[in-house]
FIDRENPA-827536 format. One record per atom (N, C-alpha, C): x negated, z negated, y negated; residue in one letter. Coordinates in steps of 0.1 Angstrom, whole numbers, padded with zeros to 4 digits, always signed. Atoms other than C-alpha are relative to their C-alpha. Layout:
N
XZYa
...
END
This chain:
374
-0017-0005+0012m
+0003+0004+0002m
-0013-0007-0018m
+0008-0002+0007r
-0016-0009-0030r
-0004-0011-0004r
+0000+0011+0005g
-0026-0044-0033g
+0008-0008+0011g
-0010+0010-0006p
-0004-0060-0007p
-0004-0013-0013p
-0001+0014+0010f
-0013-0092-0032f
+0000+0001-0012f
+0000-0001+0012a
-0014-0073-0061a
+0011+0013-0003a
-0016-0003+0003m
+0019-0057-0057m
+0010-0004+0005m
-0009+0007-0004c
+0047-0056-0041c
+0013+0007+0009c
-0010-0002-0008l
+0074-0044-0017l
+0017+0000-0003l
-0013+0001+0002i
+0112-0038-0025i
+0008-0004+0009i
-0012+0003-0006l
+0143-0049-0008l
+0013-0005-0005l
-0008+0007+0009a
+0175-0049-0015a
+0007-0007+0005a
+0006+0008-0006g
+0197-0072-0005g
+0022+0006-0002g
+0001-0009+0002v
+0228-0052-0009v
-0011+0005-0003v
+0013+0000+0005l
+0195-0053-0014l
-0010-0009-0005l
+0012+0010-0001t
+0165-0074-0014t
-0012+0004+0000t
+0012-0002+0004v
+0132-0078-0021v
-0011-0007+0000v
+0009+0007-0010g
+0099-0092-0010g
-0014+0003-0007g
+0012-0008+0000c
+0063-0087-0033c
-0010-0012-0006c
+0005+0010+0009t
+0036-0106-0053t
+0000+0002-0018t
-0004+0003+0017i
+0046-0111-0093i
-0016-0005-0005i
+0013+0004+0005d
+0012-0112-0110d
+0004-0004-0018d
-0002+0005+0013e
+0027-0116-0148e
+0015-0006+0000e
-0019+0010+0001p
+0061-0140-0162p
+0005+0016-0004p
-0013-0012-0002q
+0090-0122-0159q
+0011+0002-0016q
-0010-0002+0011p
+0114-0105-0189p
+0011-0006+0007p
-0015+0000-0005s
+0151-0114-0187s
+0008+0019-0005s
-0004-0013+0000p
+0163-0078-0185p
+0012+0002-0006p
-0018+0002-0002p
+0196-0067-0195p
+0009-0001+0010p
-0010+0004-0012s
+0221-0071-0169s
+0002+0018+0004s
-0005-0015+0002p
+0229-0029-0152p
+0010-0002+0000p
-0010+0000+0002p
+0257-0017-0150p
+0002+0002+0012p
-0001+0005-0016q
+0275-0030-0120q
+0005+0018+0002q
-0001-0009-0003v
+0277+0000-0098v
+0005-0005+0022v
-0004+0003-0015t
+0294-0003-0060t
-0007+0009+0007t
+0009-0009-0010a
+0272+0008-0037a
+0006+0001+0016a
+0002+0004-0017p
+0282+0017+0004p
-0007-0003+0003p
+0015+0007-0003a
+0258-0004+0020a
+0008-0011+0010a
-0004+0013-0010q
+0260-0025+0052q
-0012-0011-0004q
+0006+0009+0004a
+0246-0058+0041a
+0000-0013+0011a
+0005+0009-0009g
+0236-0090+0062g
-0006-0001+0009g
+0008-0005-0010l
+0211-0076+0076l
-0015-0013-0002l
+0013+0007-0001a
+0177-0097+0086a
-0010+0002+0003a
+0014-0002-0009m
+0144-0094+0096m
-0006-0014+0004m
+0011+0009-0002g
+0125-0117+0114g
-0004-0011-0001g
+0012+0006+0006t
+0103-0128+0093t
+0002+0007-0014t
+0000-0007+0012p
+0105-0123+0056p
-0013+0003-0006p
+0011-0010+0004r
+0081-0100+0041r
+0000+0008-0007r
+0002-0009+0014a
+0066-0080+0013a
-0017+0005+0000a
+0013-0008-0002s
+0039-0052+0012s
+0001+0003+0014s
-0002-0005-0012h
+0047-0043+0044h
+0010+0012+0002h
-0005-0014+0000t
+0057-0008+0058t
+0014+0001+0010t
-0019-0008-0013a
+0090+0013+0074a
-0002+0012+0003a
+0000-0008-0005t
+0086+0039+0094t
+0005+0005+0010t
-0007-0006-0012p
+0107+0063+0115p
-0006+0004+0013p
+0006-0001-0013l
+0104+0064+0149l
+0007+0012+0009l
-0008-0003-0009p
+0114+0090+0173p
+0017-0006+0008p
-0017+0009-0009g
+0153+0083+0189g
+0005-0006-0012g
-0007+0004+0009g
+0158+0070+0155g
-0002-0015-0008g
+0002+0012+0011r
+0145+0034+0148r
-0009+0001-0004r
+0009+0005+0010v
+0126+0019+0126v
-0011-0008+0002v
+0014+0011-0002l
+0090+0001+0130l
-0006-0003-0016l
+0007+0006+0016i
+0082-0024+0099i
-0014-0010+0012i
+0009+0007-0005i
+0048-0036+0100i
+0001-0011-0011i
+0005+0010+0003g
+0029-0065+0087g
+0006-0006-0013g
-0003+0002+0011g
+0030-0073+0050g
-0003-0017-0004g
+0000+0012+0008c
+0027-0104+0027c
+0013-0012+0012c
-0007+0003-0008v
+0044-0128+0052v
+0004-0018-0002v
+0001+0013+0001v
+0040-0165+0035v
+0004+0003-0024v
-0006+0002+0011d
+0057-0172+0000d
-0012+0001-0010d
+0015-0003+0010h
+0033-0157-0032h
-0011+0010+0007h
+0008-0011-0011c
+0018-0138-0002c
-0013-0007-0001c
+0009+0007+0001d
-0004-0166-0005d
-0006-0009+0014d
+0005+0005-0017g
-0024-0166+0031g
-0003+0014+0008g
+0004-0009-0008t
-0029-0148+0059t
+0009+0014+0001t
-0008-0012-0003a
-0010-0110+0065a
+0006+0000+0010a
-0007+0000-0014g
+0012-0110+0094g
-0006+0007+0001g
+0011-0007-0010a
-0002-0097+0123a
+0013+0008+0010a
-0007+0001-0013d
+0032-0089+0139d
+0005+0017-0007d
-0012-0005+0002s
+0062-0062+0137s
+0010-0001+0008s
-0014+0005-0002e
+0096-0057+0140e
+0008+0016+0003e
-0010-0016-0001l
+0123-0023+0154l
+0010-0010-0001l
-0021-0004+0008f
+0155-0016+0135f
+0006+0006+0009f
-0011-0008-0010d
+0181-0004+0159d
+0011+0004-0011d
-0013-0005+0009p
+0205+0016+0135p
+0012-0007+0009p
-0009+0003-0008a
+0226+0013+0164a
+0007-0012+0001a
-0004+0011-0005t
+0232-0022+0169t
+0004-0006-0013t
-0003-0001+0014g
+0221-0026+0134g
-0011-0020+0000g
+0010+0016-0003r
+0194-0059+0145r
-0008+0008+0001r
+0015-0002+0004f
+0158-0065+0140f
-0004-0006+0015f
+0005+0008-0010t
+0140-0075+0170t
-0016+0004+0000t
+0014+0004-0002p
+0101-0086+0178p
-0006+0013+0005p
+0010-0012-0004g
+0074-0057+0181g
-0011-0005+0006g
+0011+0009-0005a
+0041-0055+0193a
-0008-0007-0010a
+0014+0005+0010l
+0010-0075+0175l
-0010+0007-0005l
+0008-0006+0008l
-0013-0056+0154l
-0012-0002+0004l
+0004+0002+0001s
-0045-0057+0159s
-0011-0006-0012s
+0003+0005+0014t
-0054-0071+0124t
+0007-0004-0006t
-0012+0000+0012p
-0031-0087+0103p
-0003+0008-0011p
+0005-0009+0012r
-0026-0065+0073r
+0010+0001-0011r
-0011-0009+0012a
-0003-0056+0040a
-0008+0005-0011a
+0005-0005+0010g
-0008-0037+0014g
-0007+0014+0005g
+0006-0014-0012h
-0018-0010+0043h
+0013+0014-0002h
-0010-0010+0001t
-0002+0025+0045t
+0000+0008+0015t
-0001+0006-0014a
+0017+0029+0080a
+0007+0023-0003a
-0006-0016+0007t
+0024+0076+0082t
+0008+0007+0015t
-0004-0008-0014a
+0042+0090+0112a
-0003+0015+0000a
+0008-0017+0004l
+0022+0122+0128l
+0012+0007+0014l
-0015-0012-0007t
+0043+0151+0144t
-0003-0008+0014t
-0007+0000-0015d
+0040+0136+0182d
+0003-0019+0005d
-0011+0008+0001g
+0061+0104+0171g
-0010-0016-0002g
+0007+0013+0000r
+0030+0076+0170r
-0002+0002-0015r
+0001+0003+0013v
+0022+0061+0137v
-0015-0004-0006v
+0011+0001+0007l
-0012+0063+0116l
-0002-0015-0004l
+0004+0015+0012v
-0020+0022+0099v
-0012+0005+0001v
+0012+0001+0007v
-0049+0022+0076v
+0000-0009-0010v
+0005+0008+0013g
-0065-0003+0053g
+0014-0010+0000g
-0008+0020+0003g
-0050-0033+0037g
-0010-0009-0003g
+0006+0009-0001f
-0059-0062+0036f
+0005-0011+0009f
-0007+0012-0007s
-0057-0095+0058s
+0001-0007-0002s
-0002+0013+0004g
-0052-0119+0036g
-0006+0001-0019g
+0006+0000+0010e
-0056-0132-0003e
-0012-0003+0002e
+0017+0001+0005r
-0090-0127-0019r
-0005+0001+0010r
+0008-0006-0012l
-0101-0111+0015l
+0000+0012-0008l
+0006-0007+0003p
-0119-0083+0010p
+0012+0017+0007p
-0010-0012-0002p
-0096-0043+0018p
-0004+0001+0017p
+0003-0001-0011l
-0100-0037+0056l
-0008+0017+0005l
+0011-0023-0008a
-0123-0005+0073a
+0010+0003+0009a
-0010+0000-0012s
-0095-0008+0103s
+0009+0014+0000s
-0012-0009-0004a
-0072+0017+0114a
+0006-0002+0014a
-0008-0001-0014e
-0045+0016+0144e
+0009+0008+0002e
-0004-0010-0005v
-0027+0037+0160v
+0019-0008+0011v
-0014-0006-0007y
+0016+0034+0173y
+0004+0003+0013y
-0005-0006-0011n
+0022+0040+0204n
+0016-0002+0006n
-0011+0009+0000p
+0059+0039+0206p
+0006+0004+0017p
-0003-0003-0020v
+0060+0051+0247v
-0008-0013+0004v
+0005+0011-0006t
+0036+0020+0254t
+0005-0013-0008t
-0010+0014+0013g
+0056-0001+0219g
-0012-0009+0001g
+0013+0008+0000r
+0018-0007+0218r
-0010+0004-0012r
+0009-0005+0008f
-0008-0008+0190f
-0011+0006+0002f
+0015-0005-0005e
-0042+0009+0199e
-0009+0004-0009e
+0014-0009+0012p
-0074+0011+0179p
-0002+0013-0006p
+0002-0009+0002a
-0083+0037+0162a
-0015+0001-0005a
+0008-0002+0004e
-0117+0050+0147e
-0001-0010-0011e
+0001+0010+0013t
-0129+0028+0115t
-0003+0008-0009t
-0004-0010+0008l
-0123+0044+0085l
-0018-0001-0007l
+0009+0000+0003s
-0156+0053+0063s
-0007-0009-0012s
+0001+0010+0006v
-0153+0029+0039v
+0014-0009-0003v
-0013+0008+0000r
-0129-0003+0033r
+0011+0005-0008r
-0003-0007+0011r
-0101+0007+0013r
+0017-0006+0002r
-0015+0003+0004a
-0066-0006-0001a
+0004+0008-0011a
-0008-0008+0013e
-0042+0008-0026e
-0007+0013-0006e
+0012-0015+0002h
-0054+0042-0014h
+0014+0008+0004h
-0014-0009-0006t
-0022+0068-0001t
-0003+0008+0011t
+0000-0002-0013a
-0019+0085+0033a
+0010+0011-0002a
-0009-0018+0002t
-0003+0124+0032t
-0001+0002+0011t
+0006-0015-0018r
+0004+0144+0066r
+0002+0013-0007r
+0000-0015-0004l
-0004+0178+0063l
+0010+0008+0006l
-0007-0005-0009l
+0014+0204+0075l
-0004+0004+0013l
+0007-0003-0011d
-0009+0207+0101d
+0000-0011+0012d
-0002+0014-0008g
-0002+0170+0113g
-0015-0007+0001g
+0012+0005+0008r
-0035+0156+0099r
+0000-0005-0011r
-0005+0006+0007v
-0031+0129+0077v
-0014-0004-0016v
+0006+0000+0014l
-0049+0127+0039l
+0000-0011-0006l
+0002+0018+0004i
-0063+0091+0029i
-0009+0004-0015i
+0009-0003+0014a
-0072+0093-0005a
-0005-0008-0010a
+0002+0010+0010g
-0085+0069-0032g
+0001-0010+0004g
-0002+0011+0000g
-0077+0036-0033g
-0012-0012-0009g
+0008+0009+0005a
-0101+0005-0039a
-0011-0008+0014a
+0007+0011-0011d
-0128-0015-0018d
-0003-0008-0002d
-0001+0018+0003g
-0126-0048-0031g
-0010-0003-0013g
+0012+0006+0014t
-0154-0045-0061t
+0007+0019-0008t
+0009-0013+0012t
-0153-0005-0071t
+0017+0009+0006t
-0016-0006+0000v
-0121+0021-0074v
-0008+0014+0008v
+0008-0014-0008l
-0128+0051-0050l
+0006+0014-0005l
-0005-0012-0003a
-0127+0086-0050a
+0002+0006+0007a
+0004-0004-0017g
-0136+0094-0017g
+0012-0001+0004g
-0011+0004-0008a
-0112+0106+0007a
-0006+0004+0011a
+0004-0001-0017e
-0108+0113+0046e
+0012+0005+0004e
-0011-0008-0004i
-0087+0131+0067i
-0004-0002+0016i
+0002+0010-0018y
-0076+0115+0102y
+0003+0009+0007y
-0006-0012-0011d
-0071+0142+0129d
+0005-0003+0013d
+0002+0004-0013p
-0050+0132+0153p
-0002+0001+0016p
+0010-0005-0016a
-0063+0155+0181a
-0012-0003+0009a
+0015+0003-0004t
-0092+0144+0183t
-0002-0019-0002t
-0005+0013+0005g
-0077+0105+0167g
-0016-0003-0007g
+0010+0002+0006r
-0113+0104+0142r
+0005+0006-0013r
+0001-0001+0016f
-0119+0105+0105f
-0010+0006-0007f
+0011-0007+0004g
-0134+0130+0090g
-0002+0001-0014g
-0005+0005+0012a
-0149+0130+0055a
+0009+0017-0009a
-0009-0003+0004a
-0127+0150+0029a
-0005+0006-0013a
+0004+0004+0016a
-0137+0165-0005a
+0003-0009-0007a
-0005+0010+0012a
-0134+0136-0031a
+0010+0004-0010a
-0007+0003+0016l
-0111+0130-0060l
-0004+0006-0008l
+0013-0004+0006p
-0119+0149-0091p
-0010-0015-0010p
+0003+0014+0007g
-0123+0107-0104g
+0005-0012+0011g
-0006+0012-0009p
-0120+0071-0087p
+0016+0001+0000p
-0016+0003+0002r
-0080+0064-0084r
+0003-0014+0008r
-0001+0009-0009s
-0063+0034-0069s
+0014+0002-0004s
-0013-0005+0000m
-0025+0031-0071m
+0010+0004-0006m
+0000-0015+0005h
-0017+0062-0078h
+0016+0000+0007h
-0017-0004-0012g
+0017+0083-0060g
-0009+0011+0002g
+0003-0011-0008a
+0009+0111-0036a
+0013+0002+0009a
-0014-0004-0010t
+0037+0137-0020t
-0008+0012+0003t
+0002-0007-0005l
+0033+0164+0001l
+0004+0013-0008l
-0011-0011+0007l
+0047+0199-0018l
-0001+0012+0008l
-0006-0011-0012a
+0064+0226-0001a
-0011+0011+0003a
+0006-0011-0002d
+0035+0247-0003d
-0013-0002+0009d
+0012-0005-0007g
+0008+0230+0018g
-0007-0009-0005g
+0012+0006+0010r
-0008+0211-0012r
+0003-0011-0002r
+0002+0011+0006v
-0014+0174-0021v
+0002-0001-0013v
+0002+0005+0014l
+0000+0163-0056l
-0007-0018-0001l
-0004+0013+0002v
-0011+0131-0064v
-0003-0001-0018v
-0005+0003+0012a
-0008+0110-0101a
-0004-0010-0003a
+0000+0012+0011g
-0016+0088-0125g
-0008-0011+0006g
+0007+0010-0012g
-0033+0052-0107g
-0009-0007-0014g
+0011+0008+0007q
-0065+0029-0122q
-0009+0010+0001q
+0014-0006-0005s
-0098+0046-0123s
-0010-0018+0002s
+0002+0011-0005a
-0108+0009-0127a
+0005-0011-0004a
-0016+0008+0009r
-0090-0021-0137r
+0001-0007-0014r
-0008+0000+0015g
-0071-0023-0165g
-0001+0014-0005g
+0003-0014+0008t
-0080+0016-0174t
+0004+0006+0011t
-0014-0004-0006l
-0050+0033-0166l
-0002+0016-0003l
+0000-0015+0002l
-0045+0073-0157l
+0012+0006-0002l
-0011-0009+0010d
-0026+0102-0175d
-0003+0013+0012d
+0005-0010+0001t
-0043+0125-0156t
+0006+0000+0020t
-0005+0000-0013a
-0033+0142-0118a
-0012+0014+0004a
+0007-0013-0004a
-0048+0169-0093a
+0008+0002+0012a
-0001-0006-0011v
-0038+0190-0062v
-0013+0000+0012v
+0005-0005-0013y
-0052+0190-0030y
+0001+0010+0008y
-0008-0013-0008d
-0052+0222-0012d
-0012+0003+0013d
+0010+0002-0015p
-0064+0216+0026p
-0004+0015+0004p
+0007-0015+0000a
-0070+0256+0029a
-0015-0004-0006a
+0019-0004+0000n
-0103+0254+0018n
-0006-0013-0014n
+0008+0011+0004d
-0107+0215+0010d
-0008+0000-0012d
+0004+0002+0019s
-0109+0214-0030s
+0010-0006-0004s
-0005+0006+0013w
-0093+0194-0056w
+0002+0008-0009w
-0001-0007+0016r
-0080+0213-0088r
+0012-0012-0009r
-0009+0009+0015d
-0069+0190-0122d
+0011+0012-0003d
-0012-0005+0005v
-0034+0197-0132v
+0001-0004-0014v
-0004+0007+0011g
-0013+0190-0161g
-0002-0014-0004g
+0001+0017+0005r
-0014+0152-0180r
+0016-0003+0002r
-0012+0010-0002l
+0015+0126-0171l
+0001-0004-0017l
-0005+0004+0015d
+0034+0118-0206d
-0006-0011-0003d
+0007+0015+0002a
+0011+0081-0204a
-0006-0001+0010a
+0003+0005-0013p
-0009+0067-0185p
+0008-0013+0008p
-0003+0011-0009k
+0003+0047-0154k
-0002-0002+0008k
+0005+0005-0017y
+0002+0032-0122y
+0015-0003+0002y
-0013+0006-0002k
+0023+0012-0099k
+0009+0014+0002k
-0013-0009-0006l
+0047+0043-0095l
-0001+0007+0013l
-0004-0006-0016a
+0058+0067-0068a
+0005+0016-0006a
-0007-0015+0001l
+0064+0105-0064l
+0005+0007+0013l
-0007-0010-0009a
+0085+0125-0044a
+0004+0012+0002a
-0001-0014+0004s
+0086+0163-0036s
+0013+0003+0004s
-0011-0004+0006l
+0116+0185-0043l
+0002+0009+0006l
-0001-0012-0010p
+0133+0211-0027p
-0007+0016-0003p
+0005-0016+0009d
+0119+0237-0056d
-0012+0003+0007d
+0017-0004-0002g
+0085+0232-0042g
-0007-0011-0012g
+0006+0006+0009g
+0078+0210-0072g
+0001-0019+0007g
-0005+0013-0002a
+0082+0169-0077a
+0003-0006-0009a
-0004+0005+0014l
+0092+0141-0093l
-0006-0017+0001l
+0012+0014+0003v
+0071+0111-0108v
+0011-0009-0002v
-0006+0006+0006v
+0090+0082-0110v
-0003-0014+0000v
+0008+0014+0002g
+0084+0049-0127g
-0015-0004+0000g
+0010+0003+0003g
+0057+0028-0132g
-0006-0008-0012g
+0004+0011+0006q
+0040+0008-0154q
-0009+0005-0009q
+0013-0004+0004t
+0017+0016-0184t
-0011-0007-0007t
+0008+0009+0003a
+0002-0017-0190a
+0002-0010+0013a
-0008+0014-0008d
+0003-0048-0173d
+0006-0013-0008d
-0007+0012+0008d
+0029-0067-0189d
+0015+0005+0000d
-0013-0005-0006p
+0062-0067-0180p
+0011+0008-0007p
-0008-0007+0011q
+0079-0051-0210q
-0007+0014-0001q
-0001-0008-0002a
+0060-0020-0200a
+0000+0006+0010a
-0004-0006-0018r
+0077-0010-0168r
+0015+0009-0001r
-0001-0010+0006l
+0092+0025-0170l
+0015+0005+0008l
-0016-0004-0004a
+0129+0035-0164a
-0001+0016+0005a
-0001-0017-0001r
+0117+0077-0172r
-0005+0007+0013r
+0001-0006-0012t
+0110+0104-0146t
-0005+0008-0010t
+0004-0013+0007e
+0091+0133-0149e
+0002+0009+0011e
-0007-0008-0013r
+0091+0168-0131r
-0018+0005+0002r
+0013-0008-0004f
+0060+0184-0112f
+0004+0017+0001f
-0008-0012-0008d
+0066+0221-0116d
-0018+0008+0005d
+0010-0003-0009p
+0038+0235-0087p
-0005+0016-0010p
+0001-0011+0007r
+0040+0268-0108r
-0013+0003-0010r
+0009+0004+0006s
+0027+0262-0140s
-0013-0014-0003s
+0008+0011+0001g
+0011+0230-0131g
-0005-0016-0012g
-0003+0005+0010t
+0026+0212-0154t
+0009-0009-0001t
-0007+0012+0000f
+0045+0179-0161f
+0012+0003-0012f
-0013+0000+0010r
+0083+0179-0182r
+0005-0008+0004r
-0011+0007+0004p
+0108+0154-0189p
+0010-0005+0010p
-0010+0001-0008g
+0130+0140-0163g
+0013-0012+0000g
-0009+0010+0001p
+0162+0122-0165p
-0012-0014-0001p
-0001+0019-0003q
+0164+0083-0170q
+0004-0010+0012q
-0004+0013-0014m
+0164+0057-0138m
+0016-0006-0010m
-0010+0012+0003s
+0197+0031-0143s
-0012-0011-0007s
+0007+0008+0003e
+0164+0006-0150e
-0010+0005+0002e
+0013-0004-0001p
+0131+0004-0151p
-0004-0006+0012p
+0006+0004-0014r
+0113+0005-0117r
-0018-0004+0000r
+0019-0002-0007y
+0074-0001-0103y
-0003-0004+0008y
+0003+0007-0010k
+0057-0014-0079k
+0010+0010+0014k
-0010-0010-0007i
+0074+0013-0059i
+0000+0009+0012i
+0006-0009-0012f
+0050+0029-0037f
+0006+0005+0010f
-0003-0003-0007d
+0069+0027-0006d
+0019-0002-0002d
-0016-0002+0004a
+0108+0025-0022a
+0003+0012-0009a
+0001-0018+0005v
+0108+0063-0030v
+0001+0009+0011v
-0001-0012-0017l
+0119+0090-0002l
+0006+0009-0004l
-0007-0011-0001t
+0131+0128-0002t
+0004-0004+0014t
-0010-0006-0010l
+0160+0132+0021l
+0000+0014+0007l
-0005-0011-0005a
+0166+0158+0043a
+0007+0013-0008a
-0011-0008+0008d
+0189+0173+0022d
-0005+0003-0013d
+0007-0004+0012g
+0166+0175-0007g
+0004-0012-0016g
-0002+0007+0008r
+0179+0144-0026r
-0011-0012+0004r
+0010+0013+0003v
+0155+0115-0038v
+0007-0016+0000v
-0007+0011-0002v
+0166+0079-0030v
-0013-0012-0008v
+0010+0015+0011i
+0150+0051-0057i
+0007-0010+0004i
-0005+0012-0006a
+0152+0019-0044a
-0009-0012-0010a
+0010+0003+0006g
+0137-0011-0063g
+0009-0008-0014g
-0002+0006+0013g
+0145-0034-0094g
+0016-0015+0009g
-0013+0007-0005y
+0186-0044-0090y
+0007+0011+0003y
+0001-0009-0006g
+0189-0012-0069g
+0003+0016+0005g
+0004-0014-0003v
+0196+0022-0060v
+0003+0014-0012v
+0001-0013+0004d
+0194+0055-0078d
+0002+0013+0010d
+0004-0013-0006i
+0198+0091-0062i
-0003+0012-0012i
+0012-0010+0009y
+0178+0123-0081y
+0007+0009+0009y
-0004-0014-0003a
+0200+0157-0074a
+0000+0010-0006a
-0004-0008+0006d
+0198+0189-0091d
-0003-0003-0011d
+0008+0002+0013g
+0176+0179-0118g
+0010-0015-0009g
-0006+0007+0010a
+0202+0144-0127a
-0002-0009+0012a
+0004+0014-0012l
+0199+0109-0114l
+0013-0006-0002l
-0010+0006-0003r
+0229+0086-0108r
-0003-0014+0007r
+0001+0007-0004a
+0231+0055-0099a
+0012-0006+0015a
-0010+0000-0014l
+0245+0045-0064l
+0004-0012+0003l
-0006+0013-0005g
+0246+0010-0064g
-0005-0011-0007g
+0005+0010+0007t
+0235-0029-0082t
+0002-0015+0007t
-0005+0013-0007v
+0234-0063-0066v
-0005-0011-0009v
+0000+0013+0007p
+0239-0098-0082p
-0017-0008-0001p
+0013+0009+0003g
+0208-0120-0092g
-0014+0004-0004g
+0007+0001+0013p
+0173-0119-0106p
-0010+0017+0010p
+0008-0010+0002e
+0149-0082-0102e
-0005-0002+0016e
+0009-0004-0012r
+0137-0075-0063r
-0009+0011+0000r
+0018-0003-0004q
+0099-0058-0058q
-0004+0007+0011q
+0005-0016-0008s
+0084-0029-0037s
+0006-0010+0012s
-0004+0000-0009p
+0107-0028-0012p
-0008+0008+0010p
-0002-0011-0012a
+0101-0007+0022a
+0012+0009+0003a
-0008-0008+0001v
+0123+0021+0024v
-0001+0014+0014v
+0005-0006-0012a
+0128+0040+0058a
+0014+0013+0004a
-0011-0010+0002a
+0155+0076+0061a
+0007-0006+0013a
-0014+0002-0011l
+0180+0066+0090l
+0005+0015+0008l
-0006-0013-0006p
+0191+0099+0116p
+0009-0001-0004p
-0021-0002+0000d
+0228+0096+0105d
-0001+0003-0017d
+0002+0004+0020g
+0215+0097+0063g
+0003-0008-0005g
+0000+0010+0005r
+0216+0065+0061r
-0013-0003-0008r
+0015-0004-0004v
+0186+0051+0045v
+0002-0025+0001v
+0003+0020+0002l
+0174+0012+0053l
-0008+0000-0009l
+0003+0004+0010i
+0164-0007+0024i
-0009-0018+0009i
+0004+0009-0004t
+0137-0038+0035t
-0009-0009-0009t
+0010+0016+0004g
+0121-0076+0027g
-0006+0004-0015g
+0005+0002+0014g
+0102-0081-0008g
-0005-0013-0003g
-0002+0011+0003y
+0102-0110-0031y
+0007-0001-0012y
-0002+0001+0015d
+0114-0123-0062d
-0007-0002-0010d
+0009+0011+0009d
+0107-0132-0095d
-0016-0009+0005d
+0008+0012+0002r
+0090-0163-0082r
-0009-0001+0009r
+0011-0004-0009t
+0070-0144-0058t
+0008-0008+0014t
-0003+0006-0015f
+0095-0161-0030f
+0006+0016+0008f
-0007-0014-0004l
+0099-0135+0001l
+0016+0001+0003l
-0012+0004-0007t
+0129-0128+0017t
+0000+0010+0011t
-0004-0009-0011a
+0141-0113+0048a
+0008+0011+0003a
-0012-0005+0004t
+0171-0094+0037t
-0001+0014+0004t
+0000-0007-0003a
+0177-0062+0048a
+0015+0007-0009a
-0009-0008+0004v
+0204-0034+0037v
-0001+0013+0012v
-0001-0015-0003v
+0217+0001+0048v
+0008+0007-0009v
-0003-0009+0012v
+0226+0025+0021v
+0005+0014+0002v
-0003-0016+0001q
+0249+0056+0024q
-0005+0006-0013q
-0003-0007+0013p
+0238+0077-0007p
+0011+0011+0000p
END
């Protein structure tokens, strides 16, 4: 993820969340009350934040690790859970080889899940380890070690099934390096380095097979408005247009027209600097232009935004859920109570979306989950 302990994961109670908040929270205005079609009353076995939620073949969702102690103060989770949409229940899954939070989890084309980096606990350096979950055996299997320790990186599956691991931080330095995992060999290989160091950025696969990365930070407190596109055909990066402002803790989502949506983020380490605006990336011109406003500001949403099979984009976090479609945003629903930050979301086979975990504005974790119908 991007620093499980320095960022968060959202969950909606009819959406609820959990994560670590490192600054005082303002009293934002109450958002409009919209009723969301939702299945509430769901709960994981363990409260968690900075975890991941990854769909498996057959429809179940694999929930991995995360912060499991309030305030994310302690050892990360070494467990997993499985959500079955047919029963609406979470059941215990296999143990990880290493506790981790703020990691990435990427579904491979053969149904396995690649788990990379993250943190094993508060104030500990990032991990250089990786592992692969095998849904056939129900176990995590060791994978080759990364070239460096990584957290706050991105992992993007390419059209050929390989996975691009880009940027992040090693505990002392923001990284420009990238590597590619090949599931056919089980090995990580060097990839062309980013144009510059970048962590807490967003990344998404474009329709033409290239990968867009945008925003983030090049050093602590030095935010970026730059973006770049990776072309796997020739293993190269190309700088593209600039965002409307330097920002991090944002999310990117692919769009049916071949472009991408840039969602939210934060322009400074300040509660008042959270963004409700979006931007549209045009792959033909390589430029960004303003998009519609969300119903509320959102940040720390790395795993809270996803593109559905029909091309709509689901945006969770904060007080509720927004849906982007055909150039417009609409609020799907809100929930009473405090803001929820940094959840993990996953698409279900029937078109619904599962939103899990997170923490509130006092950094108390929640086990609450919700299924919404976009």
